[in-house]
CHARMM-style PDB file with segment names, atoms N, HN, CA, C and O in Angstrom:
ATOM      1  N   MET     1       1.082  -1.121   0.016  1.00  0.00      PROA
ATOM      2  CA  MET     1      -0.287   0.233   0.074  1.00  0.00      PROA
ATOM      3  C   MET     1       0.966   1.305  -0.078  1.00  0.00      PROA
ATOM      4  O   MET     1       2.090   1.271   0.424  1.00  0.00      PROA
ATOM      5  N   LYS     2       0.305   2.333  -1.018  1.00  0.00      PROA
ATOM      6  HN  LYS     2      -0.608   2.361  -1.425  1.00  0.00      PROA
ATOM      7  CA  LYS     2       1.112   3.409  -0.978  1.00  0.00      PROA
ATOM      8  C   LYS     2       1.474   4.195   0.496  1.00  0.00      PROA
ATOM      9  O   LYS     2       0.470   4.002   1.181  1.00  0.00      PROA
ATOM     10  N   PRO     3       2.306   4.875   1.177  1.00  0.00      PROA
ATOM     11  CA  PRO     3       2.194   5.774   2.070  1.00  0.00      PROA
ATOM     12  C   PRO     3       1.254   6.886   1.867  1.00  0.00      PROA
ATOM     13  O   PRO     3       1.184   7.372   0.738  1.00  0.00      PROA
ATOM     14  N   LEU     4       0.534   7.343   2.803  1.00  0.00      PROA
ATOM     15  HN  LEU     4       0.592   6.949   3.720  1.00  0.00      PROA
ATOM     16  CA  LEU     4      -0.148   8.648   2.739  1.00  0.00      PROA
ATOM     17  C   LEU     4       0.327   9.694   2.284  1.00  0.00      PROA
ATOM     18  O   LEU     4       1.469   9.643   2.740  1.00  0.00      PROA
ATOM     19  N   LYS     5       0.258  10.689   1.656  1.00  0.00      PROA
ATOM     20  HN  LYS     5      -0.670  10.731   1.285  1.00  0.00      PROA
ATOM     21  CA  LYS     5       0.553  11.700   1.325  1.00  0.00      PROA
ATOM     22  C   LYS     5      -0.019  13.169   2.473  1.00  0.00      PROA
ATOM     23  O   LYS     5      -0.992  13.153   3.228  1.00  0.00      PROA
ATOM     24  N   GLU     6       0.754  14.068   2.295  1.00  0.00      PROA
ATOM     25  HN  GLU     6       1.543  14.081   1.682  1.00  0.00      PROA
ATOM     26  CA  GLU     6      -0.085  14.959   3.219  1.00  0.00      PROA
ATOM     27  C   GLU     6       0.149  16.442   2.620  1.00  0.00      PROA
ATOM     28  O   GLU     6       1.365  16.628   2.605  1.00  0.00      PROA
ATOM     29  N   LYS     7      -0.501  17.507   2.147  1.00  0.00      PROA
ATOM     30  HN  LYS     7      -1.490  17.355   2.160  1.00  0.00      PROA
ATOM     31  CA  LYS     7      -0.560  18.736   1.707  1.00  0.00      PROA
ATOM     32  C   LYS     7       0.051  19.364   2.725  1.00  0.00      PROA
ATOM     33  O   LYS     7      -0.241  19.212   3.912  1.00  0.00      PROA
ATOM     34  N   ILE     8       1.244  20.357   2.119  1.00  0.00      PROA
ATOM     35  HN  ILE     8       1.481  20.480   1.156  1.00  0.00      PROA
ATOM     36  CA  ILE     8       1.611  21.583   2.627  1.00  0.00      PROA
ATOM     37  C   ILE     8       1.684  23.000   2.113  1.00  0.00      PROA
ATOM     38  O   ILE     8       1.210  23.192   0.993  1.00  0.00      PROA
ATOM     39  N   SER     9       2.003  23.621   2.508  1.00  0.00      PROA
ATOM     40  HN  SER     9       2.388  23.465   3.418  1.00  0.00      PROA
ATOM     41  CA  SER     9       2.572  25.240   2.161  1.00  0.00      PROA
ATOM     42  C   SER     9       3.604  25.504   2.730  1.00  0.00      PROA
ATOM     43  O   SER     9       3.774  25.391   3.944  1.00  0.00      PROA
ATOM     44  N   ILE    10       4.579  25.961   1.772  1.00  0.00      PROA
ATOM     45  HN  ILE    10       4.441  26.053   0.786  1.00  0.00      PROA
ATOM     46  CA  ILE    10       5.792  26.145   1.683  1.00  0.00      PROA
ATOM     47  C   ILE    10       6.042  27.685   1.051  1.00  0.00      PROA
ATOM     48  O   ILE    10       5.282  28.192   0.227  1.00  0.00      PROA
ATOM     49  N   THR    11       7.037  28.222   1.495  1.00  0.00      PROA
ATOM     50  HN  THR    11       7.654  27.810   2.165  1.00  0.00      PROA
ATOM     51  CA  THR    11       7.781  29.620   0.811  1.00  0.00      PROA
ATOM     52  C   THR    11       8.775  29.360   0.412  1.00  0.00      PROA
ATOM     53  O   THR    11       9.589  29.290   1.334  1.00  0.00      PROA
ATOM     54  N   ILE    12       9.325  29.100  -0.828  1.00  0.00      PROA
ATOM     55  HN  ILE    12       8.664  29.157  -1.576  1.00  0.00      PROA
ATOM     56  CA  ILE    12      10.310  28.897  -1.671  1.00  0.00      PROA
ATOM     57  C   ILE    12      10.887  30.287  -2.789  1.00  0.00      PROA
ATOM     58  O   ILE    12      10.309  30.884  -3.697  1.00  0.00      PROA
ATOM     59  N   ASP    13      12.001  30.390  -2.317  1.00  0.00      PROA
ATOM     60  HN  ASP    13      12.470  29.905  -1.579  1.00  0.00      PROA
ATOM     61  CA  ASP    13      12.909  31.360  -2.951  1.00  0.00      PROA
ATOM     62  C   ASP    13      12.338  30.964  -4.988  1.00  0.00      PROA
ATOM     63  O   ASP    13      12.247  29.837  -5.473  1.00  0.00      PROA
ATOM     64  N   GLY    14      12.083  32.226  -5.683  1.00  0.00      PROA
ATOM     65  HN  GLY    14      12.157  33.142  -5.289  1.00  0.00      PROA
ATOM     66  CA  GLY    14      11.892  32.385  -6.880  1.00  0.00      PROA
ATOM     67  C   GLY    14      12.858  31.450  -7.982  1.00  0.00      PROA
ATOM     68  O   GLY    14      12.610  30.655  -8.889  1.00  0.00      PROA
ATOM     69  N   ASP    15      14.022  31.990  -7.393  1.00  0.00      PROA
ATOM     70  HN  ASP    15      14.223  32.635  -6.656  1.00  0.00      PROA
ATOM     71  CA  ASP    15      15.142  31.401  -8.589  1.00  0.00      PROA
ATOM     72  C   ASP    15      15.440  29.999  -8.049  1.00  0.00      PROA
ATOM     73  O   ASP    15      15.855  29.189  -8.878  1.00  0.00      PROA
ATOM     74  N   ILE    16      15.296  29.608  -6.830  1.00  0.00      PROA
ATOM     75  HN  ILE    16      14.959  30.266  -6.157  1.00  0.00      PROA
ATOM     76  CA  ILE    16      15.371  27.770  -6.481  1.00  0.00      PROA
ATOM     77  C   ILE    16      13.956  27.418  -7.227  1.00  0.00      PROA
ATOM     78  O   ILE    16      14.051  26.656  -8.189  1.00  0.00      PROA
ATOM     79  N   LEU    17      12.653  27.898  -6.879  1.00  0.00      PROA
ATOM     80  HN  LEU    17      12.575  28.517  -6.097  1.00  0.00      PROA
ATOM     81  CA  LEU    17      11.702  27.570  -7.489  1.00  0.00      PROA
ATOM     82  C   LEU    17      11.668  27.297  -9.228  1.00  0.00      PROA
ATOM     83  O   LEU    17      11.010  26.333  -9.620  1.00  0.00      PROA
ATOM     84  N   GLU    18      12.305  28.066 -10.127  1.00  0.00      PROA
ATOM     85  HN  GLU    18      12.839  28.849  -9.808  1.00  0.00      PROA
ATOM     86  CA  GLU    18      12.476  28.010 -11.265  1.00  0.00      PROA
ATOM     87  C   GLU    18      13.258  26.891 -11.614  1.00  0.00      PROA
ATOM     88  O   GLU    18      12.848  26.150 -12.507  1.00  0.00      PROA
ATOM     89  N   ARG    19      14.467  26.625 -10.965  1.00  0.00      PROA
ATOM     90  HN  ARG    19      14.800  27.227 -10.239  1.00  0.00      PROA
ATOM     91  CA  ARG    19      15.075  25.866 -11.184  1.00  0.00      PROA
ATOM     92  C   ARG    19      14.472  24.027 -11.021  1.00  0.00      PROA
ATOM     93  O   ARG    19      14.553  23.118 -11.848  1.00  0.00      PROA
ATOM     94  N   ILE    20      14.016  24.029  -9.928  1.00  0.00      PROA
ATOM     95  HN  ILE    20      13.951  24.768  -9.257  1.00  0.00      PROA
ATOM     96  CA  ILE    20      13.527  22.970  -9.675  1.00  0.00      PROA
ATOM     97  C   ILE    20      12.236  22.656 -10.687  1.00  0.00      PROA
ATOM     98  O   ILE    20      12.222  21.535 -11.195  1.00  0.00      PROA
ATOM     99  N   LYS    21      11.212  23.525 -10.993  1.00  0.00      PROA
ATOM    100  HN  LYS    21      11.223  24.436 -10.580  1.00  0.00      PROA
ATOM    101  CA  LYS    21      10.454  23.329 -12.191  1.00  0.00      PROA
ATOM    102  C   LYS    21      11.292  22.657 -13.574  1.00  0.00      PROA
ATOM    103  O   LYS    21      10.819  21.770 -14.285  1.00  0.00      PROA
ATOM    104  N   ALA    22      12.206  23.096 -13.704  1.00  0.00      PROA
ATOM    105  HN  ALA    22      12.589  23.817 -13.126  1.00  0.00      PROA
ATOM    106  CA  ALA    22      13.093  22.761 -15.313  1.00  0.00      PROA
ATOM    107  C   ALA    22      13.546  21.246 -15.006  1.00  0.00      PROA
ATOM    108  O   ALA    22      13.219  20.338 -15.770  1.00  0.00      PROA
ATOM    109  N   GLU    23      14.327  21.017 -13.830  1.00  0.00      PROA
ATOM    110  HN  GLU    23      14.592  21.754 -13.210  1.00  0.00      PROA
ATOM    111  CA  GLU    23      14.618  20.145 -13.319  1.00  0.00      PROA
ATOM    112  C   GLU    23      13.533  18.980 -13.635  1.00  0.00      PROA
ATOM    113  O   GLU    23      13.646  18.146 -14.533  1.00  0.00      PROA
ATOM    114  N   ALA    24      12.605  19.075 -12.841  1.00  0.00      PROA
ATOM    115  HN  ALA    24      12.514  19.753 -12.111  1.00  0.00      PROA
ATOM    116  CA  ALA    24      11.238  17.911 -12.786  1.00  0.00      PROA
ATOM    117  C   ALA    24      10.457  17.856 -14.363  1.00  0.00      PROA
ATOM    118  O   ALA    24       9.742  16.919 -14.719  1.00  0.00      PROA
ATOM    119  N   GLU    25      10.778  19.110 -15.230  1.00  0.00      PROA
ATOM    120  HN  GLU    25      11.359  19.871 -14.941  1.00  0.00      PROA
ATOM    121  CA  GLU    25      10.121  18.822 -16.645  1.00  0.00      PROA
ATOM    122  C   GLU    25      11.097  18.209 -17.172  1.00  0.00      PROA
ATOM    123  O   GLU    25      10.698  17.523 -18.114  1.00  0.00      PROA
ATOM    124  N   ASP    26      12.456  18.117 -16.966  1.00  0.00      PROA
ATOM    125  HN  ASP    26      12.780  18.674 -16.201  1.00  0.00      PROA
ATOM    126  CA  ASP    26      13.330  17.636 -17.616  1.00  0.00      PROA
ATOM    127  C   ASP    26      13.452  16.143 -17.371  1.00  0.00      PROA
ATOM    128  O   ASP    26      14.025  15.463 -18.222  1.00  0.00      PROA
ATOM    129  N   ASP    27      12.848  15.454 -16.034  1.00  0.00      PROA
ATOM    130  HN  ASP    27      12.382  16.006 -15.343  1.00  0.00      PROA
ATOM    131  CA  ASP    27      12.990  14.058 -15.507  1.00  0.00      PROA
ATOM    132  C   ASP    27      11.478  13.657 -15.732  1.00  0.00      PROA
ATOM    133  O   ASP    27      10.961  12.677 -15.196  1.00  0.00      PROA
ATOM    134  N   ASP    28      10.793  14.575 -16.635  1.00  0.00      PROA
ATOM    135  HN  ASP    28      11.213  15.371 -17.070  1.00  0.00      PROA
ATOM    136  CA  ASP    28       8.819  13.763 -16.496  1.00  0.00      PROA
ATOM    137  C   ASP    28       8.253  13.697 -15.799  1.00  0.00      PROA
ATOM    138  O   ASP    28       7.375  12.834 -15.778  1.00  0.00      PROA
ATOM    139  N   ARG    29       8.498  14.921 -14.440  1.00  0.00      PROA
ATOM    140  HN  ARG    29       9.211  15.622 -14.457  1.00  0.00      PROA
ATOM    141  CA  ARG    29       7.638  14.103 -12.858  1.00  0.00      PROA
ATOM    142  C   ARG    29       7.311  15.776 -13.049  1.00  0.00      PROA
ATOM    143  O   ARG    29       7.795  16.634 -13.786  1.00  0.00      PROA
ATOM    144  N   SER    30       6.147  15.797 -11.913  1.00  0.00      PROA
ATOM    145  HN  SER    30       5.753  15.100 -11.313  1.00  0.00      PROA
ATOM    146  CA  SER    30       5.510  16.787 -11.565  1.00  0.00      PROA
ATOM    147  C   SER    30       6.113  17.368 -10.810  1.00  0.00      PROA
ATOM    148  O   SER    30       7.122  16.769 -10.438  1.00  0.00      PROA
ATOM    149  N   LEU    31       5.858  18.882 -10.129  1.00  0.00      PROA
ATOM    150  HN  LEU    31       5.038  19.368 -10.431  1.00  0.00      PROA
ATOM    151  CA  LEU    31       6.964  19.556  -9.370  1.00  0.00      PROA
ATOM    152  C   LEU    31       6.933  18.704  -7.986  1.00  0.00      PROA
ATOM    153  O   LEU    31       7.977  18.335  -7.448  1.00  0.00      PROA
ATOM    154  N   SER    32       5.544  18.402  -7.417  1.00  0.00      PROA
ATOM    155  HN  SER    32       4.696  18.701  -7.854  1.00  0.00      PROA
ATOM    156  CA  SER    32       5.309  17.258  -6.240  1.00  0.00      PROA
ATOM    157  C   SER    32       6.369  16.217  -6.126  1.00  0.00      PROA
ATOM    158  O   SER    32       7.073  15.954  -5.151  1.00  0.00      PROA
ATOM    159  N   GLN    33       6.347  15.681  -7.299  1.00  0.00      PROA
ATOM    160  HN  GLN    33       5.776  15.895  -8.091  1.00  0.00      PROA
ATOM    161  CA  GLN    33       6.692  14.337  -7.404  1.00  0.00      PROA
ATOM    162  C   GLN    33       8.772  14.795  -7.268  1.00  0.00      PROA
ATOM    163  O   GLN    33       9.572  14.238  -6.516  1.00  0.00      PROA
ATOM    164  N   TYR    34       9.000  15.663  -8.033  1.00  0.00      PROA
ATOM    165  HN  TYR    34       8.350  16.115  -8.644  1.00  0.00      PROA
ATOM    166  CA  TYR    34      10.418  15.660  -8.052  1.00  0.00      PROA
ATOM    167  C   TYR    34      10.790  16.255  -6.459  1.00  0.00      PROA
ATOM    168  O   TYR    34      11.680  15.712  -5.803  1.00  0.00      PROA
ATOM    169  N   ILE    35      10.041  17.375  -5.945  1.00  0.00      PROA
ATOM    170  HN  ILE    35       9.319  17.815  -6.477  1.00  0.00      PROA
ATOM    171  CA  ILE    35      10.266  17.647  -4.980  1.00  0.00      PROA
ATOM    172  C   ILE    35      10.425  16.606  -3.518  1.00  0.00      PROA
ATOM    173  O   ILE    35      11.235  16.732  -2.599  1.00  0.00      PROA
ATOM    174  N   ASN    36       9.325  15.550  -3.701  1.00  0.00      PROA
ATOM    175  HN  ASN    36       8.668  15.449  -4.448  1.00  0.00      PROA
ATOM    176  CA  ASN    36       9.688  14.441  -3.175  1.00  0.00      PROA
ATOM    177  C   ASN    36      10.845  13.766  -3.563  1.00  0.00      PROA
ATOM    178  O   ASN    36      11.849  13.795  -2.852  1.00  0.00      PROA
ATOM    179  N   LEU    37      10.811  13.243  -4.476  1.00  0.00      PROA
ATOM    180  HN  LEU    37       9.995  13.218  -5.054  1.00  0.00      PROA
ATOM    181  CA  LEU    37      12.371  12.468  -4.646  1.00  0.00      PROA
ATOM    182  C   LEU    37      13.383  13.130  -4.443  1.00  0.00      PROA
ATOM    183  O   LEU    37      14.297  12.438  -3.994  1.00  0.00      PROA
ATOM    184  N   VAL    38      13.604  14.096  -4.567  1.00  0.00      PROA
ATOM    185  HN  VAL    38      12.862  14.658  -4.932  1.00  0.00      PROA
ATOM    186  CA  VAL    38      15.204  15.165  -4.101  1.00  0.00      PROA
ATOM    187  C   VAL    38      14.906  14.908  -2.686  1.00  0.00      PROA
ATOM    188  O   VAL    38      15.857  14.543  -1.996  1.00  0.00      PROA
ATOM    189  N   LEU    39      13.811  15.026  -2.158  1.00  0.00      PROA
ATOM    190  HN  LEU    39      13.038  15.322  -2.719  1.00  0.00      PROA
ATOM    191  CA  LEU    39      13.775  15.229   0.038  1.00  0.00      PROA
ATOM    192  C   LEU    39      14.334  13.717   0.067  1.00  0.00      PROA
ATOM    193  O   LEU    39      15.357  13.422   0.684  1.00  0.00      PROA
ATOM    194  N   LYS    40      13.628  12.866  -0.600  1.00  0.00      PROA
ATOM    195  HN  LYS    40      12.797  13.106  -1.101  1.00  0.00      PROA
ATOM    196  CA  LYS    40      14.116  11.437  -0.298  1.00  0.00      PROA
ATOM    197  C   LYS    40      15.687  11.180  -0.144  1.00  0.00      PROA
ATOM    198  O   LYS    40      16.251  10.873   0.906  1.00  0.00      PROA
ATOM    199  N   GLU    41      16.313  11.374  -1.457  1.00  0.00      PROA
ATOM    200  HN  GLU    41      15.854  11.623  -2.310  1.00  0.00      PROA
ATOM    201  CA  GLU    41      17.555  11.186  -1.609  1.00  0.00      PROA
ATOM    202  C   GLU    41      18.404  11.974  -0.944  1.00  0.00      PROA
ATOM    203  O   GLU    41      19.519  11.504  -0.717  1.00  0.00      PROA
ATOM    204  N   HSD    42      18.080  13.404  -0.455  1.00  0.00      PROA
ATOM    205  HN  HSD    42      17.175  13.786  -0.639  1.00  0.00      PROA
ATOM    206  CA  HSD    42      18.949  13.748   0.715  1.00  0.00      PROA
ATOM    207  C   HSD    42      18.969  13.482   1.771  1.00  0.00      PROA
ATOM    208  O   HSD    42      20.024  13.659   2.379  1.00  0.00      PROA
ATOM    209  N   LEU    43      17.698  12.882   2.532  1.00  0.00      PROA
ATOM    210  HN  LEU    43      16.841  12.738   2.038  1.00  0.00      PROA
ATOM    211  CA  LEU    43      17.402  12.181   4.021  1.00  0.00      PROA
ATOM    212  C   LEU    43      18.469  11.104   3.762  1.00  0.00      PROA
ATOM    213  O   LEU    43      19.425  11.090   4.537  1.00  0.00      PROA
ATOM    214  N   LYS    44      18.410   9.973   2.518  1.00  0.00      PROA
ATOM    215  HN  LYS    44      17.633   9.985   1.889  1.00  0.00      PROA
ATOM    216  CA  LYS    44      19.107   8.673   2.443  1.00  0.00      PROA
ATOM    217  C   LYS    44      20.536   9.450   2.820  1.00  0.00      PROA
ATOM    218  O   LYS    44      21.200   9.203   3.826  1.00  0.00      PROA
ATOM    219  N   LYS    45      20.790  10.202   2.046  1.00  0.00      PROA
ATOM    220  HN  LYS    45      20.250  10.402   1.228  1.00  0.00      PROA
ATOM    221  CA  LYS    45      22.488  10.721   2.005  1.00  0.00      PROA
ATOM    222  C   LYS    45      22.470  11.065   3.142  1.00  0.00      PROA
ATOM    223  O   LYS    45      23.541  10.651   3.586  1.00  0.00      PROA
ATOM    224  N   LYS    46      21.817  11.685   4.119  1.00  0.00      PROA
ATOM    225  HN  LYS    46      20.947  12.021   3.758  1.00  0.00      PROA
ATOM    226  CA  LYS    46      22.164  12.264   5.828  1.00  0.00      PROA
ATOM    227  C   LYS    46      22.628  11.071   6.463  1.00  0.00      PROA
ATOM    228  O   LYS    46      23.725  10.800   6.951  1.00  0.00      PROA
ATOM    229  N   GLU    47      20.996  10.057   6.300  1.00  0.00      PROA
ATOM    230  HN  GLU    47      20.105  10.278   5.903  1.00  0.00      PROA
ATOM    231  CA  GLU    47      21.163   8.929   7.062  1.00  0.00      PROA
ATOM    232  C   GLU    47      22.496   8.232   6.644  1.00  0.00      PROA
ATOM    233  O   GLU    47      23.036   7.723   7.625  1.00  0.00      PROA
ATOM    234  N   ASN    48      23.186   8.057   5.482  1.00  0.00      PROA
ATOM    235  HN  ASN    48      22.747   8.471   4.685  1.00  0.00      PROA
ATOM    236  CA  ASN    48      24.625   7.089   5.510  1.00  0.00      PROA
ATOM    237  C   ASN    48      25.646   8.234   5.665  1.00  0.00      PROA
ATOM    238  O   ASN    48      26.725   7.891   5.181  1.00  0.00      PROA
ATOM    239  N   GLU    49      25.660   9.106   6.025  1.00  0.00      PROA
ATOM    240  HN  GLU    49      24.784   9.385   6.418  1.00  0.00      PROA
ATOM    241  CA  GLU    49      26.499   9.741   6.330  1.00  0.00      PROA
ATOM    242  C   GLU    49      26.994   9.423   7.936  1.00  0.00      PROA
ATOM    243  O   GLU    49      28.120   9.153   8.355  1.00  0.00      PROA
ATOM    244  N   GLU    50      25.607   9.574   8.716  1.00  0.00      PROA
ATOM    245  HN  GLU    50      24.693   9.793   8.376  1.00  0.00      PROA
ATOM    246  CA  GLU    50      25.826   9.822   9.849  1.00  0.00      PROA
ATOM    247  C   GLU    50      25.751   8.280  10.607  1.00  0.00      PROA
ATOM    248  O   GLU    50      25.615   8.236  11.829  1.00  0.00      PROA
ATOM    249  N   SER    51      25.855   6.951   9.754  1.00  0.00      PROA
ATOM    250  HN  SER    51      25.965   6.987   8.761  1.00  0.00      PROA
ATOM    251  CA  SER    51      26.107   5.710   9.915  1.00  0.00      PROA
ATOM    252  C   SER    51      27.675   5.779   9.835  1.00  0.00      PROA
ATOM    253  OT1 SER    51      28.344   4.752   9.948  1.00  0.00      PROA
TER     254      SER     51
END
């Protein structure tokens, strides 16, 4: 079963948002999917560094 998703509201710098939108489009993902992927990868990397 897929994990439950939660909606949030964030404030992000315009230049960062434009880069993320471009990366998401290049990866053929929605903005939300791309941000989720990037955050998962970041957390996994941090977890590995702490081990």
